[in-house]
C-alpha positions as CSV (number, residue, x, y, z in Angstrom):
1,X,-60.4,139.5,-40.3
2,X,-60.6,138.3,-43.9
3,X,-60.2,141.8,-45.4
4,X,-58.1,144.1,-43.2
5,X,-58.7,147.1,-45.5
6,X,-61.9,148.2,-47.3
7,X,-62.5,146.4,-50.6
8,X,-65.5,145.8,-52.8
9,X,-65.1,142.1,-52.3
10,X,-65.9,142.4,-48.6
11,X,-69.6,141.5,-47.9
12,X,-69.9,144.7,-45.9
13,X,-69.6,146.6,-49.2
14,X,-73.0,145.3,-50.3
15,X,-74.5,145.9,-46.8
16,X,-73.5,149.6,-47.1
17,X,-75.1,149.8,-50.5
18,X,-78.4,148.5,-49.1
19,X,-78.2,150.9,-46.1
20,X,-77.5,153.8,-48.4
21,X,-80.6,153.2,-50.5
22,X,-82.7,155.8,-48.7
23,X,-86.1,154.8,-50.0
24,X,-88.0,156.4,-47.2
25,X,-86.5,159.8,-47.9
26,X,-87.3,159.5,-51.6
27,X,-90.9,158.5,-51.0
28,X,-91.3,161.4,-48.4
29,X,-89.9,163.9,-50.9
30,X,-92.2,162.6,-53.7
31,X,-95.3,162.9,-51.4
32,X,-94.3,166.4,-50.5
33,X,-93.8,167.3,-54.2
34,X,-97.3,166.1,-55.0
35,X,-98.7,168.0,-52.0
36,X,-97.1,171.2,-53.2
37,X,-98.4,170.7,-56.8
38,X,-101.9,170.1,-55.4
39,X,-101.9,173.6,-54.0
40,X,-102.2,174.9,-57.6
41,X,-105.2,172.8,-58.5
42,X,-107.6,175.7,-58.7
43,X,-105.2,177.5,-61.1
44,X,-104.8,174.6,-63.6
45,X,-107.0,173.8,-66.5
46,X,-110.0,171.8,-65.4
47,X,-109.8,168.1,-66.3
48,X,-111.7,167.3,-69.5
49,X,-111.7,170.9,-70.8
50,X,-108.2,170.9,-72.2
51,X,-109.2,171.1,-75.8
52,X,-111.8,173.8,-75.1
53,X,-109.2,176.0,-73.3
54,X,-106.6,175.4,-76.0
55,X,-109.0,176.3,-78.8
56,X,-110.2,179.4,-77.1
57,X,-106.7,180.4,-76.2
58,X,-105.6,180.1,-79.8
59,X,-108.4,182.4,-80.9
60,X,-107.4,184.9,-78.1
61,X,-110.6,186.9,-78.6
62,X,-111.5,189.5,-75.9
63,X,-115.2,188.7,-76.4
64,X,-114.8,185.0,-75.4
65,X,-112.6,184.9,-72.3
66,X,-111.6,181.6,-70.7
67,X,-113.4,180.9,-67.5
68,X,-112.2,179.1,-64.4
69,X,-114.3,176.7,-62.4
70,X,-115.2,179.5,-60.1
71,X,-116.4,181.8,-62.9
72,X,-113.3,184.1,-63.0
73,X,-111.6,184.9,-66.2
74,X,-108.8,182.5,-66.9
75,X,-105.9,183.7,-69.1
76,X,-103.3,181.1,-70.1
77,X,-100.9,183.8,-71.1
78,X,-100.5,185.1,-67.6
79,X,-98.6,183.4,-64.8
80,X,-100.7,181.9,-62.0
81,X,-102.1,184.5,-59.6
82,X,-100.8,184.2,-56.0
83,X,-102.5,187.2,-54.6
84,X,-105.3,186.7,-52.1
85,X,-107.3,189.8,-53.2
86,X,-109.7,187.8,-55.4
87,X,-110.5,185.3,-52.6
88,X,-110.9,188.1,-50.1
89,X,-113.3,189.9,-52.3
90,X,-115.3,186.7,-52.9
91,X,-115.4,186.2,-49.1
92,X,-116.7,189.7,-48.6
93,X,-119.3,189.3,-51.3
94,X,-120.7,186.3,-49.4
95,X,-121.0,188.5,-46.3
96,X,-122.4,191.6,-47.9
97,X,-125.3,190.1,-49.9
98,X,-128.3,188.9,-47.9
99,X,-129.0,185.2,-48.1
100,X,-132.5,185.8,-49.6
101,X,-130.9,187.7,-52.5
102,X,-128.4,185.0,-53.2
103,X,-131.1,182.3,-52.9
104,X,-128.9,180.2,-50.7
105,X,-129.7,178.5,-47.5
106,X,-127.4,178.6,-44.5
107,X,-125.7,175.3,-45.3
108,X,-124.9,176.5,-48.8
109,X,-123.5,179.8,-47.6
110,X,-121.4,178.0,-44.9
111,X,-120.0,175.7,-47.5
112,X,-119.1,178.6,-49.8
113,X,-117.4,180.4,-46.9
114,X,-115.5,177.3,-46.0
115,X,-114.4,176.9,-49.6
116,X,-113.2,180.5,-49.7
117,X,-111.2,179.9,-46.5
118,X,-109.6,176.8,-48.0
119,X,-108.6,178.9,-51.0
120,X,-107.1,181.6,-48.8
121,X,-105.1,178.9,-47.0
122,X,-103.9,177.5,-50.3
123,X,-102.9,181.0,-51.5
124,X,-100.8,181.6,-48.4
125,X,-99.2,178.2,-48.8
126,X,-98.4,178.9,-52.4
127,X,-96.9,182.3,-51.4
128,X,-94.6,180.6,-48.8
129,X,-93.4,178.1,-51.4
130,X,-92.7,180.8,-54.0
131,X,-90.6,182.7,-51.4
132,X,-88.6,179.5,-50.8
133,X,-88.1,178.5,-54.5
134,X,-88.3,181.9,-56.1
135,X,-90.8,180.6,-58.7
136,X,-94.2,178.8,-58.6
137,X,-93.7,175.1,-58.0
138,X,-95.7,174.2,-61.1
139,X,-93.2,176.0,-63.2
140,X,-90.3,173.8,-62.0
141,X,-89.7,171.2,-64.8
142,X,-90.3,167.6,-63.9
143,X,-86.7,166.9,-65.0
144,X,-85.3,169.1,-62.2
145,X,-87.5,167.3,-59.6
146,X,-86.3,163.9,-60.8
147,X,-82.7,165.2,-60.8
148,X,-83.1,166.2,-57.2
149,X,-84.2,162.7,-56.3
150,X,-81.3,161.2,-58.3
151,X,-78.9,163.6,-56.4
152,X,-80.2,162.4,-53.1
153,X,-79.6,158.7,-53.9
154,X,-76.1,159.2,-55.4
155,X,-75.0,161.5,-52.6
156,X,-76.2,159.0,-50.0
157,X,-74.2,156.2,-51.7
158,X,-71.1,158.4,-52.0
159,X,-71.0,159.8,-48.4
160,X,-71.8,156.5,-46.8
161,X,-69.0,154.7,-48.8
162,X,-66.5,157.4,-47.7
163,X,-67.5,157.3,-44.1
164,X,-67.6,153.5,-43.8
165,X,-64.2,153.2,-45.5
166,X,-62.7,155.6,-43.1
167,X,-64.3,153.8,-40.2
168,X,-63.1,150.4,-41.3
169,X,-59.6,151.8,-41.5
170,X,-59.7,152.9,-37.8
171,X,-59.1,150.8,-34.7
172,X,-62.7,151.2,-33.8
173,X,-63.7,148.6,-36.4
174,X,-61.4,145.9,-35.0
175,X,-63.2,143.1,-33.0
176,X,-61.8,142.4,-29.6
177,X,-61.0,138.9,-30.7
178,X,-58.9,140.0,-33.7
179,X,-57.1,143.0,-32.1
180,X,-54.0,140.9,-31.4
181,X,-53.8,139.3,-34.8
182,X,-54.1,142.5,-36.9
183,X,-50.9,144.6,-37.5
184,X,-51.2,148.0,-35.7
185,X,-49.7,149.9,-38.6
186,X,-52.7,149.0,-40.9
187,X,-55.2,150.9,-38.9
188,X,-55.3,154.6,-38.0
189,X,-57.6,157.3,-36.8
190,X,-56.4,159.7,-39.4
191,X,-58.7,158.7,-42.3
192,X,-61.7,159.0,-40.0
193,X,-60.6,162.4,-38.6
194,X,-60.1,163.7,-42.1
195,X,-63.2,162.2,-43.8
196,X,-65.8,163.1,-41.2
197,X,-65.2,166.9,-41.4
198,X,-65.1,166.8,-45.2
199,X,-68.4,164.8,-45.4
200,X,-70.0,167.2,-42.9
201,X,-68.9,170.2,-44.9
202,X,-70.2,168.8,-48.2
203,X,-73.6,167.9,-46.7
204,X,-73.9,171.3,-45.1
205,X,-72.9,173.2,-48.2
206,X,-75.5,171.3,-50.4
207,X,-78.2,171.8,-47.8
208,X,-77.4,175.6,-47.6
209,X,-78.2,175.9,-51.4
210,X,-81.9,175.3,-50.5
211,X,-82.0,177.9,-47.8
212,X,-84.9,180.4,-48.5
213,X,-82.3,183.2,-48.7
214,X,-80.0,181.6,-51.2
215,X,-82.3,179.4,-53.4
216,X,-84.3,182.3,-54.9
217,X,-81.1,184.0,-55.9
218,X,-79.3,181.1,-57.6
219,X,-82.4,179.3,-58.9
220,X,-83.6,175.7,-58.5
221,X,-81.9,174.7,-61.7
222,X,-78.5,175.9,-60.5
223,X,-78.9,174.1,-57.1
224,X,-79.8,170.9,-58.9
225,X,-76.9,171.0,-61.3
226,X,-74.4,171.8,-58.5
227,X,-75.9,168.9,-56.6
228,X,-75.4,166.5,-59.5
229,X,-71.7,167.5,-59.8
230,X,-71.0,167.1,-56.1
231,X,-73.0,163.9,-55.8
232,X,-71.2,162.2,-58.7
233,X,-67.8,163.4,-57.3
234,X,-68.7,161.9,-53.9
235,X,-70.0,158.7,-55.5
236,X,-66.9,157.9,-57.5
237,X,-64.6,158.9,-54.6
238,X,-66.5,156.4,-52.4
239,X,-66.0,153.7,-55.0
240,X,-62.4,154.6,-55.3
241,X,-61.6,154.2,-51.6
242,X,-63.2,150.8,-51.7
243,X,-61.1,149.8,-54.7
244,X,-64.2,149.3,-57.0
245,X,-62.7,151.4,-59.8
246,X,-59.5,149.5,-60.3
């Protein structure tokens, strides 16, 4: 073996860096974030009417309310509604009024009912997300979302560097052809036996912060900031055990 102990000069150091770059996880998280935001599409200002909504909101006149795309009054001063009562009443109106009074044919009525059902499903999905995060997803700053993705990358680097260094210090990493030429006192199972439980505890603790019971109590901001501190600590600890900081 050219390097009997972990060092940043070992080619395996770069291999671990590439393996730790969890691009697939980051992309999956970004897609999920966009899907969560899309659930609030009906509650956002319609595209192209930003100036109109802003001007009417500044006037704040009771006689000129802001209207949503579905005709309901839109008040930018209030938080997004997550109650399903409005959608249920709209669905009931479509059932109570005869089709000849509404002037709609069966296809139009079916499309309206299908649209109301989709809105009900979106409301339920928003309610579930708000129970997990404690706040509407659209009220979470973009900075916090980017910070979570940064935490994921740095934490992956740090934990993988720690585990790989502990593994390379154990007899399990010695090839059968080199086992007789390597001093036995250089390798030990102790680093691996100590590092693995510590890494498991760190990963479990950070994952528990996003538990639906804990996250609404501490807030998304606190969970992200704690994740930054722990991730940076693991990252620099991983670099240290590979001798990259000296």
